[in-house]
C-alpha positions as CSV (number, residue, x, y, z in Angstrom):
1,M,13.5,-135.0,-46.0
2,S,13.3,-138.6,-44.7
3,K,16.3,-140.8,-44.7
4,L,16.4,-143.3,-47.5
5,I,16.9,-147.0,-46.9
6,Y,18.5,-149.4,-49.3
7,K,16.2,-150.8,-51.9
8,D,17.6,-153.1,-54.5
9,Q,16.4,-152.0,-57.9
10,S,17.1,-153.5,-61.3
11,A,17.9,-151.8,-64.6
12,F,15.6,-154.4,-66.1
13,E,12.7,-152.7,-64.4
14,L,13.5,-149.3,-65.9
15,E,10.8,-147.8,-68.1
16,Y,11.0,-144.7,-70.4
17,N,7.9,-142.6,-70.7
18,L,7.2,-139.4,-72.5
19,L,4.1,-137.9,-71.1
20,I,2.0,-134.7,-71.6
21,S,0.2,-133.3,-68.7
22,P,-1.6,-130.1,-67.6
23,D,-0.2,-130.7,-64.1
24,S,3.3,-130.7,-62.7
25,V,4.7,-134.0,-61.6
26,S,3.4,-135.1,-58.2
27,N,3.5,-138.0,-55.9
28,F,7.3,-138.5,-56.2
29,N,9.9,-138.2,-53.5
30,I,12.1,-135.5,-55.1
31,L,15.6,-135.9,-53.8
32,E,17.3,-133.2,-56.0
33,S,15.9,-130.7,-58.4
34,K,17.0,-127.7,-60.4
35,S,15.2,-125.5,-62.9
36,L,16.4,-123.3,-65.7
37,K,15.0,-121.2,-68.5
38,W,16.2,-121.9,-72.0
39,Q,14.8,-120.2,-75.2
40,S,11.7,-119.1,-73.2
41,Q,11.1,-122.7,-72.0
42,N,11.0,-123.4,-68.3
43,I,12.6,-126.8,-67.6
44,T,12.9,-128.7,-64.3
45,F,15.3,-131.5,-63.8
46,S,14.6,-133.8,-60.9
47,I,16.1,-136.9,-59.3
48,I,13.5,-139.0,-57.7
49,G,13.6,-142.1,-55.4
50,S,13.6,-144.3,-58.4
51,S,15.4,-142.3,-61.2
52,H,14.7,-139.0,-62.9
53,F,12.1,-136.8,-64.6
54,V,12.4,-133.7,-66.7
55,E,9.5,-131.4,-67.1
56,I,9.5,-129.2,-70.2
57,N,7.0,-126.3,-70.0
58,T,6.7,-125.0,-73.6
59,G,4.4,-122.1,-72.6
60,S,1.2,-123.9,-73.6
61,N,-1.2,-125.3,-71.1
62,L,0.5,-128.7,-71.3
63,K,3.9,-129.9,-70.0
64,Y,6.0,-132.6,-71.6
65,I,7.5,-134.9,-69.0
66,E,10.4,-137.3,-69.6
67,L,10.2,-140.0,-67.0
68,L,12.8,-142.8,-66.6
69,A,11.9,-144.9,-63.5
70,C,11.4,-148.3,-62.0
71,I,7.8,-147.4,-61.2
72,E,4.6,-147.1,-63.1
73,S,3.7,-143.7,-64.7
74,G,0.4,-143.8,-62.8
75,N,2.0,-141.5,-60.2
76,I,1.5,-138.5,-62.5
77,A,-1.8,-136.8,-62.4
78,S,-3.8,-136.3,-65.6
79,E,-1.1,-137.6,-67.8
80,T,-1.3,-138.8,-71.4
81,V,1.4,-141.2,-72.4
82,L,2.9,-140.3,-75.7
83,H,5.6,-143.0,-75.7
84,K,6.3,-145.8,-73.3
85,K,9.0,-148.5,-73.6
86,A,10.8,-150.9,-71.2
87,L,14.3,-149.6,-71.4
88,L,16.1,-152.9,-71.8
89,D,13.8,-154.2,-74.6
90,D,16.2,-152.3,-77.0
91,K,19.9,-152.2,-76.4
92,E,19.9,-148.6,-77.8
93,L,16.5,-147.0,-77.5
94,Q,16.0,-143.9,-79.7
95,Y,12.9,-141.7,-79.9
96,S,12.2,-138.2,-81.3
97,R,9.1,-136.0,-81.4
98,R,8.2,-132.5,-82.4
99,L,7.0,-130.6,-79.3
100,S,6.0,-127.5,-81.1
101,Q,6.4,-125.8,-84.5
102,N,10.0,-124.8,-83.6
103,L,11.0,-127.3,-81.0
104,V,12.2,-130.9,-81.4
105,Y,12.9,-133.4,-78.6
106,K,15.2,-136.5,-78.9
107,F,16.0,-139.2,-76.5
108,E,18.4,-142.2,-76.7
109,T,20.0,-144.7,-74.3
110,T,23.3,-146.6,-74.0
111,I,23.8,-149.5,-71.7
112,I,27.3,-149.6,-70.2
113,D,28.7,-152.8,-68.6
114,D,30.5,-151.2,-65.6
115,K,30.4,-150.9,-61.8
116,V,31.9,-148.0,-60.0
117,E,32.9,-148.1,-56.3
118,S,33.1,-144.4,-55.4
119,K,31.8,-141.0,-56.3
120,Q,35.4,-140.0,-57.2
121,Q,35.7,-142.9,-59.6
122,F,32.3,-142.2,-61.2
123,F,33.0,-138.5,-61.7
124,K,36.4,-139.1,-63.1
125,K,35.1,-141.7,-65.6
126,Y,31.7,-140.3,-66.6
127,Q,31.2,-136.6,-65.8
128,S,32.0,-133.9,-68.4
129,N,33.8,-130.7,-67.5
130,N,31.8,-128.5,-69.9
131,T,28.4,-128.7,-68.2
132,D,26.4,-125.6,-67.3
133,L,24.6,-127.3,-64.4
134,D,24.6,-130.7,-62.9
135,I,22.9,-132.5,-60.1
136,Y,23.4,-136.0,-58.6
137,H,22.2,-138.2,-55.8
138,V,24.0,-141.2,-54.2
139,F,21.6,-143.9,-53.0
140,P,22.3,-146.3,-50.2
141,A,23.7,-149.5,-51.7
142,I,25.2,-152.7,-50.3
143,D,27.8,-153.3,-53.0
144,G,29.3,-150.5,-55.2
145,L,28.0,-147.1,-56.0
146,A,24.3,-146.5,-56.8
147,I,24.1,-143.0,-58.2
148,T,21.8,-141.0,-60.5
149,S,23.3,-137.9,-62.1
150,I,22.1,-135.3,-64.6
151,E,24.4,-133.0,-66.6
152,I,22.9,-130.1,-68.5
153,I,24.6,-128.3,-71.3
154,R,23.1,-125.2,-72.8
155,Q,23.9,-123.9,-76.3
156,D,22.1,-121.3,-78.4
157,S,19.8,-123.6,-80.3
158,L,20.3,-126.8,-78.2
159,L,19.7,-127.9,-74.7
160,L,21.3,-131.3,-73.9
161,W,21.0,-133.3,-70.7
162,I,22.9,-136.5,-70.0
163,T,21.8,-138.8,-67.2
164,Y,23.6,-141.8,-65.7
165,H,21.9,-144.4,-63.5
166,S,24.1,-147.0,-61.9
167,Y,23.0,-150.4,-60.8
168,P,25.9,-151.9,-58.9
169,G,24.2,-155.3,-58.2
170,E,24.0,-155.8,-62.0
171,S,27.3,-154.0,-62.9
172,L,25.3,-151.8,-65.3
173,I,25.1,-148.1,-65.9
174,I,22.3,-146.7,-68.0
175,K,23.2,-143.5,-69.9
176,T,20.6,-141.4,-71.5
177,D,21.1,-138.4,-73.9
178,S,18.2,-136.1,-74.4
179,Y,17.9,-132.8,-76.0
180,I,15.5,-130.2,-77.3
181,E,16.5,-128.2,-80.3
182,R,15.2,-125.3,-82.2
183,G,14.6,-126.5,-85.7
184,G,13.2,-129.5,-87.6
185,L,13.6,-133.3,-87.4
């Protein structure tokens, strides 16, 4: 893995995409990644050089991909964009979609005015103690802590993942709550 250098990114450049693709995500610098199986779905959570993606393999030939990044979705091969939105166009973006007859996906964001200075401060303030799995990556930053984290919480009929993306230069933290659930909208 190559050493990352500091690159100033802005929360105002963040874009949410829900994509469907026959291929796995490619052309990203994956910094951290973990996979799990839930309700016969294979799900991969990854932190990339510019944010995160989650790949949901529902067992069909197509994969649903949640992508939150400061880059264009053109880095995904053979993708079809189901929903695309600049994140800060709405103070609280909400989106839901049925992925299959029994599976519903929901996504929402919260913008937090805050700046954290250390991992310890971040984890004390934002991380939950009841996660089943979590991953994070600290990015080089000039002022404050630039971190992306993903918490995953499994329940019988619900899989929840919470992400935090800090932008110390703007004193902003973008929080997303996503889940897939057995059942209806």
